[in-house]
C-alpha positions, 0 to 999 in steps of 0.5 A: 533453447533454455536460455530463451525460455528463461529469459521469457520466464523472467520477463514474465515475472517482471511483468507480474511484479509491475502489474502487482505494484501498479494494482497496489498504487491504484488501490492506495490512491483509491483509499487515499480519495475516500479518505479525503472524502470522509475527512471532508464529511467528518470536518463538515460535522465538526467531528474534530477527533474523527477528522484528525484520525482520518487525516492522519490516515490520509497522510499516511497513504500520501507518504506510502505512495510517495515511497516516504514510508514502507508499506507492511509487506516491506517490514520485518515480521513481528517476532511472534510470527518469525519464531512460530512453529509450523 
């Protein structure tokens, strides 16, 4: 009986992880979409530096979405946070 409970728990845990991953991906795509719109507006107003910076954020979002760049959760914590005393 316990084995089945563990299997159900693991399945539920995997579903939660998949749901979280899906929601994060959806948010990232939304951010990317908004950045695209802002880039278009900045470009139309000839705000060259702002256009460039928004474009860099757009490229970063694209790289993260494709798995070519890790998101923050996968990076190690900065030294000052790892050695902090609780």
